[in-house]
Backbone as JSON, one array per atom type, in Angstrom:
{
  "sequence": "MSQDSLCFMSSDLARLLRRTFRQRMSELEISFEQMRALVSISRNQGIRQVELADLLDVQPITLVHQLDQLMLGGLVERRPDPSDRRAYQLFLTDAAEPHLAAIRKIAKAVEQEMLAGLAETEITHARNALRTMRENLSNRKTS",
  "N": [[40.38, 27.91, 62.03], [37.54, 29.75, 63.17], [35.48, 32.36, 61.52], [34.26, 33.75, 62.86], [35.52, 33.84, 65.2], [37.14, 35.85, 67.57], [40.04, 36.69, 67.32], [40.26, 36.51, 63.74], [37.67, 38.22, 63.46], [38.91, 40.82, 64.66], [41.3, 41.09, 63.08], [40.39, 41.36, 60.59], [38.41, 43.55, 61.13], [40.6, 45.18, 61.45], [41.77, 45.67, 59.11], [39.8, 46.45, 57.54], [39.07, 49.04, 58.72], [41.81, 50.36, 57.88], [41.8, 50.43, 55.21], [39.68, 52.13, 54.87], [40.23, 54.49, 56.18], [42.49, 54.72, 54.5], [41.02, 55.38, 51.93], [39.57, 57.7, 52.42], [41.29, 59.31, 53.21], [42.71, 59.96, 50.94], [42.17, 63.12, 49.87], [43.87, 64.29, 51.64], [46.92, 65.85, 51.86], [49.25, 63.86, 52.57], [50.4, 60.67, 53.04], [48.64, 57.43, 53.88], [51.0, 56.12, 55.94], [52.66, 58.24, 56.55], [50.34, 59.84, 57.9], [50.15, 58.25, 60.17], [52.59, 57.99, 61.36], [52.61, 61.15, 61.64], [50.55, 61.33, 63.59], [51.39, 59.62, 65.59], [54.01, 60.57, 67.0], [52.51, 63.41, 67.51], [51.3, 62.8, 69.71], [53.55, 62.12, 71.21], [55.5, 63.52, 71.98], [58.64, 64.47, 70.99], [59.84, 61.84, 70.64], [62.18, 59.67, 70.08], [63.65, 58.39, 66.77], [64.21, 55.73, 66.22], [62.23, 54.55, 68.44], [60.03, 55.31, 67.47], [59.86, 54.09, 65.1], [59.43, 51.19, 66.02], [57.19, 51.53, 67.99], [55.68, 52.36, 65.55], [55.76, 49.72, 64.43], [57.38, 49.36, 62.13], [60.45, 49.26, 59.77], [63.13, 50.76, 60.64], [64.35, 51.79, 58.5], [62.66, 52.28, 56.67], [61.04, 54.5, 58.08], [62.59, 56.51, 57.96], [62.39, 57.55, 55.29], [59.49, 58.0, 55.2], [59.52, 60.23, 57.06], [61.47, 61.98, 56.15], [59.77, 63.42, 54.26], [57.69, 64.23, 55.31], [59.04, 66.04, 56.84], [60.04, 67.84, 54.41], [57.84, 68.65, 53.96], [57.54, 70.38, 55.9], [56.33, 69.73, 57.99], [57.28, 67.72, 60.49], [59.95, 68.34, 62.61], [63.56, 67.13, 63.21], [65.41, 67.43, 65.86], [68.33, 66.97, 67.77], [69.18, 64.66, 69.96], [69.53, 65.21, 73.43], [70.71, 63.41, 75.24], [71.69, 61.56, 73.64], [74.15, 61.57, 71.16], [73.92, 60.69, 68.72], [71.51, 59.85, 68.56], [68.19, 61.12, 67.13], [65.26, 63.5, 67.97], [62.32, 63.68, 67.78], [59.64, 66.28, 66.46], [56.63, 68.08, 66.05], [55.64, 70.39, 64.02], [54.12, 73.82, 63.84], [53.05, 73.91, 61.44], [51.63, 71.55, 60.9], [49.41, 71.25, 62.59], [46.85, 71.89, 61.13], [46.61, 69.44, 59.45], [46.79, 67.4, 61.44], [43.81, 68.18, 62.64], [42.27, 67.84, 60.28], [42.76, 64.87, 60.22], [41.9, 64.33, 62.57], [38.79, 64.78, 62.07], [38.61, 63.08, 59.88], [38.85, 60.91, 61.32], [36.96, 60.45, 63.13], [34.27, 60.49, 61.67], [35.11, 58.19, 60.31], [34.79, 56.73, 62.57], [32.1, 57.14, 63.86], [30.78, 55.81, 61.24], [31.75, 53.17, 61.59], [30.52, 52.57, 64.12], [28.0, 52.5, 64.19], [24.16, 52.22, 64.54], [24.84, 50.93, 66.91], [24.76, 50.67, 70.74], [25.03, 53.23, 72.94], [25.9, 51.85, 75.64], [26.91, 49.41, 74.8], [28.89, 50.5, 73.16], [30.13, 51.22, 74.92], [31.07, 49.37, 76.14], [32.55, 47.6, 74.17], [34.57, 49.28, 74.32], [35.99, 48.79, 76.47], [36.53, 46.61, 76.57], [38.14, 45.91, 74.15], [40.25, 47.86, 75.37], [41.15, 46.24, 77.49], [41.93, 44.07, 76.11], [43.94, 44.83, 74.67], [46.05, 46.0, 76.78], [46.33, 43.67, 77.72], [47.75, 42.16, 75.57], [50.03, 43.62, 75.23], [51.36, 43.75, 77.24], [52.48, 41.28, 77.9], [54.81, 38.58, 78.02], [57.64, 38.48, 76.12], [59.29, 35.79, 74.29]],
  "CA": [[39.99, 29.07, 63.02], [36.11, 30.12, 62.61], [35.37, 33.42, 60.85], [33.74, 34.54, 64.15], [36.83, 34.08, 66.09], [37.79, 37.18, 67.97], [41.32, 37.02, 66.58], [39.78, 36.82, 62.9], [37.18, 39.58, 63.14], [39.89, 41.95, 65.04], [42.42, 41.53, 61.78], [39.33, 42.27, 59.79], [38.12, 45.08, 61.37], [41.95, 46.62, 61.48], [42.12, 45.98, 57.83], [38.89, 47.42, 56.67], [39.35, 50.39, 58.8], [42.95, 50.41, 57.46], [41.35, 50.36, 53.73], [38.52, 53.38, 55.11], [41.25, 55.4, 56.46], [43.26, 55.3, 52.9], [40.05, 56.09, 50.98], [39.2, 59.1, 53.18], [42.86, 60.78, 53.26], [43.09, 60.49, 49.47], [42.03, 64.24, 49.81], [44.81, 64.91, 52.33], [48.15, 65.84, 51.07], [50.13, 62.88, 53.21], [49.9, 59.54, 52.74], [48.54, 56.98, 55.11], [51.93, 55.72, 56.72], [52.86, 59.23, 56.75], [49.71, 60.29, 58.78], [50.3, 57.25, 61.01], [53.67, 58.78, 61.98], [52.35, 62.43, 62.6], [49.6, 61.15, 64.77], [52.18, 59.28, 66.73], [54.45, 61.99, 67.28], [51.76, 64.4, 68.06], [51.38, 61.57, 71.25], [54.81, 61.51, 71.82], [56.71, 64.81, 71.17], [60.22, 64.2, 71.35], [60.09, 60.65, 70.58], [63.48, 59.01, 68.93], [63.31, 57.67, 65.48], [64.01, 54.03, 66.75], [61.25, 54.4, 69.27], [59.04, 55.72, 66.46], [59.48, 52.72, 64.3], [59.01, 50.53, 67.31], [55.76, 51.75, 67.88], [54.91, 51.58, 64.24], [56.17, 48.42, 63.74], [58.23, 49.39, 60.66], [61.87, 48.97, 60.04], [63.77, 52.07, 61.02], [65.0, 52.47, 57.44], [61.3, 52.67, 56.24], [60.16, 55.5, 58.76], [63.34, 57.4, 57.57], [61.5, 57.89, 54.05], [58.1, 58.91, 55.85], [59.71, 61.29, 57.95], [62.09, 62.75, 55.31], [58.8, 63.58, 53.17], [57.19, 65.26, 56.74], [60.31, 67.36, 57.13], [60.0, 68.7, 53.68], [56.55, 69.48, 53.97], [57.18, 71.4, 56.85], [55.56, 69.15, 59.34], [58.33, 67.78, 61.46], [61.44, 68.43, 62.85], [64.51, 66.33, 63.83], [66.42, 67.97, 66.72], [69.66, 66.3, 68.04], [68.66, 64.09, 71.31], [70.75, 66.0, 74.16], [71.53, 62.61, 75.96], [72.59, 60.54, 72.91], [74.52, 62.28, 69.96], [73.81, 59.49, 67.85], [70.24, 60.06, 68.08], [67.4, 62.3, 66.77], [63.73, 63.13, 68.56], [61.03, 64.09, 66.55], [58.99, 67.35, 67.36], [55.66, 68.52, 65.03], [55.78, 71.89, 63.94], [52.99, 74.66, 63.93], [52.11, 73.64, 60.38], [51.43, 70.03, 61.32], [48.3, 71.09, 63.03], [45.7, 71.58, 60.21], [47.1, 68.28, 59.01], [46.11, 66.8, 62.33], [42.34, 68.92, 62.68], [41.61, 66.98, 59.12], [42.93, 63.45, 60.51], [41.08, 64.05, 63.64], [37.79, 64.76, 61.25], [38.36, 61.73, 59.36], [38.83, 59.67, 62.38], [35.43, 60.79, 63.97], [33.89, 60.03, 60.56], [34.93, 56.28, 60.34], [34.32, 55.96, 63.96], [30.89, 57.2, 63.74], [30.01, 55.14, 60.5], [31.59, 52.07, 62.3], [29.69, 52.12, 65.61], [26.21, 52.87, 63.33], [23.76, 51.15, 65.22], [25.24, 50.27, 68.47], [23.88, 51.62, 71.59], [25.81, 53.7, 73.86], [25.95, 51.07, 76.51], [27.64, 48.57, 73.79], [29.91, 51.1, 72.79], [31.48, 51.53, 76.57], [31.53, 47.63, 76.76], [33.21, 47.33, 73.57], [35.79, 50.3, 74.12], [36.45, 48.65, 77.48], [36.95, 44.91, 76.12], [39.2, 46.34, 73.57], [41.32, 48.6, 75.85], [41.63, 45.18, 78.34], [42.72, 43.0, 75.22], [45.31, 45.83, 74.29], [46.95, 45.88, 77.65], [46.79, 41.86, 78.06], [49.02, 41.72, 74.4], [50.77, 45.03, 75.31], [51.9, 43.53, 78.54], [52.91, 39.82, 77.93], [56.11, 38.74, 78.3], [58.13, 37.79, 74.78], [60.6, 34.71, 75.12]],
  "C": [[38.37, 29.52, 62.14], [36.39, 31.92, 62.25], [34.6, 34.22, 62.11], [34.63, 34.7, 65.12], [37.04, 35.71, 66.45], [38.98, 37.89, 67.09], [40.73, 37.23, 64.68], [38.98, 38.14, 62.56], [38.16, 40.83, 63.66], [40.74, 41.83, 63.71], [41.31, 42.0, 60.99], [39.14, 43.19, 60.13], [39.46, 46.03, 60.9], [42.06, 46.75, 59.66], [40.96, 46.83, 57.1], [39.03, 48.65, 57.11], [41.0, 51.32, 58.15], [42.63, 51.41, 55.54], [40.23, 51.83, 53.86], [39.33, 54.4, 55.13], [41.58, 56.17, 54.9], [42.04, 55.93, 52.23], [39.56, 57.56, 51.16], [40.37, 60.14, 52.94], [42.9, 60.59, 51.98], [42.86, 61.92, 49.34], [43.24, 64.84, 49.91], [46.41, 64.84, 51.58], [49.55, 64.75, 51.56], [49.43, 61.71, 53.0], [49.43, 58.57, 54.18], [49.34, 56.67, 56.24], [52.21, 56.89, 57.44], [51.74, 59.84, 58.31], [49.79, 59.33, 60.2], [51.53, 57.94, 62.51], [53.57, 60.17, 62.68], [51.63, 62.16, 63.61], [50.57, 60.79, 66.12], [52.91, 59.84, 67.34], [54.07, 62.98, 67.91], [51.66, 64.05, 69.69], [52.24, 61.57, 72.02], [55.96, 62.82, 71.45], [57.96, 64.4, 71.7], [60.83, 62.56, 71.28], [61.34, 60.52, 69.93], [63.09, 58.24, 68.13], [62.85, 56.56, 65.72], [63.09, 53.64, 67.49], [59.88, 54.49, 68.46], [58.98, 54.45, 65.69], [59.23, 51.87, 65.26], [57.58, 50.69, 67.41], [54.94, 51.28, 66.87], [55.04, 50.36, 63.62], [56.2, 48.26, 62.46], [59.46, 49.47, 61.08], [62.41, 50.48, 60.0], [64.14, 52.77, 59.43], [63.65, 53.09, 56.38], [60.87, 54.05, 56.72], [61.17, 56.57, 58.22], [62.79, 58.16, 56.57], [60.52, 58.74, 54.68], [58.56, 60.2, 56.4], [60.41, 62.43, 56.81], [60.67, 63.72, 54.35], [57.83, 64.64, 53.91], [57.98, 66.11, 56.77], [59.82, 67.98, 55.85], [58.66, 69.23, 53.48], [56.06, 70.61, 54.87], [56.96, 70.98, 58.38], [55.82, 68.62, 60.61], [59.47, 68.19, 61.36], [62.18, 67.45, 63.5], [64.98, 67.3, 64.73], [67.39, 66.43, 67.37], [69.11, 65.73, 69.76], [69.93, 64.51, 72.37], [70.99, 64.74, 74.8], [71.9, 61.46, 75.23], [72.84, 61.6, 71.58], [74.38, 61.68, 68.93], [72.3, 59.68, 67.24], [69.46, 61.6, 67.92], [65.83, 62.29, 67.7], [63.2, 64.22, 67.48], [60.11, 65.19, 67.38], [57.86, 67.94, 66.02], [56.3, 70.2, 65.05], [54.52, 72.58, 63.94], [52.13, 73.86, 63.01], [51.68, 72.38, 60.38], [49.8, 70.17, 61.72], [46.85, 71.31, 61.97], [45.67, 70.37, 59.87], [46.16, 67.3, 60.03], [44.23, 67.21, 62.65], [42.05, 67.69, 61.54], [41.68, 65.28, 59.43], [41.85, 63.12, 61.69], [39.36, 64.09, 63.02], [37.16, 63.68, 60.68], [38.03, 60.78, 60.21], [37.41, 59.65, 62.95], [34.35, 60.02, 63.0], [33.66, 58.7, 60.25], [34.76, 55.85, 61.5], [33.15, 56.0, 64.17], [29.82, 55.97, 62.4], [30.32, 53.47, 61.1], [30.99, 51.48, 63.28], [28.09, 52.41, 65.13], [25.57, 51.65, 64.27], [23.94, 50.22, 66.24], [24.65, 51.15, 69.49], [24.8, 52.0, 72.38], [26.38, 52.74, 74.9], [26.98, 49.92, 75.91], [28.91, 49.46, 73.47], [30.98, 51.32, 73.91], [31.72, 50.43, 76.66], [32.65, 47.41, 75.9], [34.74, 47.56, 73.59], [36.68, 49.52, 75.27], [37.37, 46.92, 77.5], [38.38, 45.35, 75.66], [40.73, 46.8, 74.48], [42.0, 47.05, 76.72], [42.68, 44.3, 77.26], [44.13, 43.46, 74.76], [46.48, 45.59, 75.69], [47.25, 44.37, 77.8], [47.73, 41.64, 76.54], [50.32, 42.8, 74.79], [51.84, 44.47, 76.65], [52.79, 42.03, 79.05], [54.23, 39.95, 77.75], [56.79, 38.09, 76.84], [59.27, 36.98, 75.45], [61.27, 34.74, 74.1]]
}
């Protein structure tokens, strides 16, 4: 596979973004993995733990440790799922907002660095193309 293939470049870009985020997040009190969970919960208040693990593409047992740490920090709370007594739903507490604000600030800086030198039309085209690619893979049937 050529290094200029979209698959290779997309994978490389994802790796570089994760590395840059980890470096920038070193000043925060939460890990990169906890940040991913926090942001995902903020977008999906009330999500079940098993659904969040699937969304983050991690094993449920791995997620439990991250959630325990976020709960100890007072950022997340588990509530019994009213439709399934064996399951828990996840919600952010008010204490999570300063962390989310810091994450948004880091994300904006990383995005500006990544997009430096691109014209607005190029950025718009890239967003549209990436959105379509994501939808294509999200909607594919698994065998």
